[in-house]
C-alpha positions, 0 to 999 in steps of 0.5 A, spaced: 919 213 796 912 209 797 912 203 802 908 197 799 905 192 804 907 185 802 901 181 799 899 174 802 902 169 798 897 163 796 901 157 797 898 150 794 901 143 794 902 141 787 900 134 786 905 129 783 903 126 776 900 120 776 905 115 774 901 108 774 900 108 766 908 109 764 908 102 763 903 101 758 906 107 754 913 103 754 909 097 752 906 101 746 912 104 744 916 097 744 910 094 740 909 099 735 917 099 734 917 092 733 911 092 728 915 098 724 921 094 724 918 088 721 914 092 716 921 095 714 924 088 713 918 085 709 918 091 704 926 091 704 926 083 702 920 084 697 923 090 694 930 086 693 926 080 690 922 085 685 928 089 683 932 082 682 927 080 677 928 085 672 
């Protein structure tokens, strides 16, 4: 049986991800979520108004 020598293992310290912009991502998610919800509500009422006219 061949004997293998252990090769040196290079160990690197993994940097923590930058968490400083997480608040901005949450803010954008809430902002565009509200814009989407308001748009859907406006379209709903417009559709009811237009469809009830005929």
